[in-house]
C-alpha positions as CSV (number, residue, x, y, z in Angstrom):
1,M,0.0,0.0,0.0
2,F,2.7,2.5,1.1
3,K,4.9,1.7,-1.9
4,K,1.9,2.7,-4.2
5,L,1.7,6.1,-2.3
6,K,5.4,7.0,-2.8
7,R,5.1,8.1,-6.4
8,P,2.0,10.3,-5.9
9,L,3.7,11.9,-2.9
10,F,6.9,12.4,-5.0
11,N,4.8,14.1,-7.7
12,L,3.1,16.3,-5.2
13,T,6.4,17.4,-3.7
14,F,7.8,18.1,-7.2
15,L,4.6,20.2,-8.0
16,F,5.1,22.2,-4.8
17,L,8.7,23.0,-5.7
18,C,7.7,24.0,-9.2
19,I,5.0,26.4,-7.9
20,L,7.5,27.8,-5.3
21,L,10.1,28.4,-8.0
22,F,7.5,30.1,-10.2
23,Y,6.4,32.5,-7.5
24,S,9.9,33.1,-6.1
25,I,10.9,34.7,-9.5
26,S,7.5,36.4,-10.0
27,P,6.6,39.7,-8.4
28,A,4.2,39.4,-5.5
29,Q,1.0,41.3,-6.1
30,D,-0.3,43.9,-3.7
31,L,2.0,42.7,-0.9
32,S,4.7,44.5,1.0
33,P,6.8,42.9,2.3
34,R,7.3,40.0,-0.1
35,N,8.6,37.4,2.3
36,K,9.4,36.6,6.0
37,I,12.2,34.6,7.6
38,G,11.7,32.9,10.9
39,I,12.8,30.4,13.5
40,T,10.5,27.7,15.0
41,T,10.4,25.4,18.0
42,Q,8.1,22.4,18.3
43,A,7.1,19.7,20.6
44,I,6.8,16.5,18.6
45,L,4.7,13.6,19.7
46,P,5.4,10.3,18.0
47,L,2.2,8.3,17.2
48,G,1.4,4.7,16.5
49,N,4.2,2.2,16.8
50,L,6.8,5.0,16.8
51,G,5.1,6.2,20.0
52,D,6.2,2.9,21.5
53,W,9.8,3.9,20.8
54,Y,10.1,7.5,21.8
55,G,8.2,10.2,23.8
56,L,7.7,13.9,23.4
57,T,10.7,15.5,21.8
58,P,11.7,19.1,20.9
59,N,12.4,20.2,17.3
60,F,14.1,23.3,16.1
61,G,14.1,24.8,12.7
62,A,14.2,27.8,10.3
63,T,11.7,28.9,7.7
64,N,11.3,31.2,4.7
65,L,7.7,32.3,4.1
66,F,6.8,33.6,0.6
67,L,3.8,35.9,0.6
68,L,1.9,35.1,-2.7
69,S,-1.4,36.8,-1.9
70,S,-3.5,37.9,1.0
71,K,-5.0,34.3,1.0
72,L,-2.0,32.1,0.1
73,N,1.6,31.7,1.3
74,I,4.2,29.1,0.7
75,E,6.8,28.2,3.3
76,I,10.2,26.4,3.0
77,E,11.1,24.8,6.3
78,Y,14.1,22.9,7.7
79,G,13.8,21.2,11.1
80,Y,16.0,19.0,13.3
81,A,15.2,16.8,16.3
82,R,17.2,14.2,18.2
83,Y,15.2,11.5,19.9
84,L,16.9,10.1,22.9
85,N,16.4,7.3,25.5
86,G,14.5,4.9,23.3
87,S,12.1,2.7,25.3
88,I,14.1,-0.4,24.3
89,E,16.7,0.7,26.8
90,E,14.3,-0.1,29.7
91,K,12.7,-3.2,28.1
92,T,13.4,-6.8,29.0
93,F,13.4,-9.9,26.9
94,F,12.2,-13.4,28.0
95,W,14.9,-16.1,27.8
96,P,13.0,-19.5,27.6
97,V,16.1,-21.5,28.7
98,D,15.8,-20.4,32.4
99,K,12.4,-18.7,32.0
100,T,13.7,-15.3,33.2
101,N,13.3,-11.8,31.9
102,Y,16.6,-10.0,31.2
103,L,17.4,-6.3,30.9
104,S,20.3,-5.2,28.6
105,P,22.4,-2.8,30.7
106,Q,24.3,-1.4,27.8
107,A,21.3,-0.9,25.5
108,E,21.1,2.5,23.8
109,A,18.6,3.8,21.2
110,Y,18.4,7.2,19.6
111,M,17.3,8.8,16.4
112,N,18.5,11.9,14.5
113,F,15.7,13.4,12.5
114,H,15.9,16.1,9.7
115,R,13.0,17.4,7.6
116,F,12.9,19.6,4.5
117,L,9.4,20.7,3.8
118,V,7.4,22.9,1.4
119,S,3.9,23.9,2.7
120,F,0.9,25.9,1.5
121,Y,-0.8,28.2,4.0
122,F,-4.4,29.0,3.1
123,I,-5.1,32.2,5.0
124,K,-8.6,32.8,6.4
125,K,-10.2,36.2,7.1
126,E,-8.2,38.3,9.5
127,K,-9.6,39.1,13.0
128,L,-8.9,41.8,15.5
129,I,-8.7,40.5,19.1
130,F,-7.6,42.8,21.9
131,G,-6.2,45.2,19.4
132,K,-4.0,42.6,17.7
133,T,-4.4,41.2,14.2
134,I,-4.9,37.4,14.1
135,S,-4.8,35.5,10.8
136,P,-6.1,31.9,11.1
137,F,-4.8,29.4,8.4
138,L,-5.0,25.8,7.2
139,S,-1.8,24.2,5.9
140,V,-0.9,21.3,3.7
141,G,2.6,20.3,2.7
142,S,5.1,17.6,1.6
143,G,8.8,17.1,1.6
144,F,11.7,14.9,2.6
145,Y,12.3,13.4,6.0
146,A,15.8,12.0,6.7
147,F,16.3,9.9,9.8
148,N,18.8,7.5,11.4
149,N,17.5,5.3,14.2
150,K,20.4,3.5,15.9
151,V,20.2,0.7,18.4
152,S,23.1,-0.9,20.2
153,G,24.1,-2.9,23.3
154,L,21.3,-5.5,23.3
155,I,22.1,-8.9,24.8
156,Y,21.8,-11.7,22.2
157,P,18.6,-13.5,23.1
158,G,19.2,-16.6,20.9
159,Q,21.6,-18.3,23.3
160,G,20.8,-21.9,24.2
161,V,23.1,-22.8,27.1
162,K,23.0,-21.7,30.7
163,P,24.0,-19.3,32.1
164,L,23.1,-16.4,29.8
165,D,26.3,-14.7,28.6
166,Q,25.4,-11.0,29.2
167,T,28.5,-9.9,27.4
168,L,27.4,-11.5,24.1
169,L,25.7,-8.6,22.3
170,L,23.8,-8.2,19.1
171,P,25.6,-6.1,16.4
172,S,24.6,-2.4,16.4
173,V,21.9,-1.7,13.8
174,S,20.9,1.5,12.1
175,D,17.8,2.4,10.0
176,N,19.1,5.2,7.9
177,Q,16.6,6.5,5.3
178,V,15.4,9.5,3.4
179,S,11.7,9.2,2.9
180,I,8.8,11.2,1.4
181,G,6.0,12.4,3.6
182,A,3.1,14.7,3.8
183,N,1.6,16.9,6.5
184,F,-1.5,18.9,7.2
185,G,-2.6,21.2,10.0
186,A,-4.0,24.5,11.2
187,G,-2.9,27.5,13.2
188,F,-2.9,31.3,13.4
189,D,-0.5,34.2,12.9
190,L,-0.4,36.9,15.6
191,K,1.0,40.3,14.4
192,L,3.0,41.9,17.2
193,V,4.5,45.0,15.6
194,N,5.0,46.2,12.0
195,K,7.5,43.5,11.0
196,L,7.3,40.9,13.7
197,S,4.7,38.2,14.2
198,L,4.2,34.9,16.1
199,N,3.0,31.8,14.4
200,F,1.2,29.1,16.4
201,F,0.4,25.7,14.7
202,L,-0.6,22.1,15.0
203,R,0.3,19.6,12.3
204,Y,0.1,15.9,11.6
205,H,2.9,14.2,9.6
206,M,2.8,10.8,7.8
207,I,6.2,9.6,6.5
208,L,6.7,6.6,4.2
209,G,9.7,5.3,6.0
210,T,10.2,2.2,8.2
211,I,12.0,1.2,11.4
212,R,12.7,-2.5,11.9
213,S,11.0,-4.5,14.6
214,F,12.6,-5.9,17.8
215,E,10.0,-8.5,18.7
216,D,11.9,-10.0,21.6
217,W,11.5,-6.7,23.3
218,G,7.9,-6.1,22.2
219,L,8.6,-3.5,19.6
220,K,6.8,-3.9,16.3
221,E,7.9,-2.6,12.9
222,V,7.1,1.1,12.4
223,L,5.5,1.8,9.0
224,P,4.6,4.5,8.3
225,L,6.2,7.0,10.8
226,Q,3.5,9.3,12.2
227,L,4.1,12.5,14.2
228,L,2.0,15.3,15.7
229,D,3.8,18.6,16.3
230,F,2.7,21.6,18.3
231,G,4.8,24.6,17.2
232,L,5.6,28.2,17.8
233,G,7.4,30.4,15.2
234,V,8.8,33.9,15.2
235,H,8.6,35.6,11.7
236,Y,10.4,38.8,10.7
237,A,9.3,40.6,7.5
238,L,12.0,41.6,5.0
């Protein structure tokens, strides 16, 4: 199923990039300034099987927002997150030879996560609240998600002779991929002063990548990766 989705998502990403290129070399109509640069911070909540691996994690990024019209913007975004203390570090495996559960004291799991996204922002009617201009929006985007999930220090559970040799470890493994994904969400932009604004948003991400299973430790294969992020951005108009 997910293999069939890869090509449409690739085509969608290519279309986004073409539209962005077209507008970046075309004059913006009735808008001043033309674009905004910004920094973002998010709290990322892994969902589904990925949520069995990691918990809430911070993400930091940078953005360039192209103002196409009063109702449509396009944003380029780069973000980075490092997921630490994977749950497998605290999980045990059952060894049937002596019917005992064992923890791997040297276990370590972490994931470096990069994302390169292009998103459309569909701006709703501006509202004035407590003297501040608020612009609600819906967003949809696509792009590339690069991640490297590394696991090491696990005791080899396939031993057949007592006692269990806890120095005999599985080789370190790494799921290192660049995958296509899509996201959608909603939020609002709060104008503070003439050139400075705050951006609050909530987005769901689906990524067509995979992380292998570790069934002896109760962790299933992750496919697709799913994330929910709660974000705050600071935008400065150029």
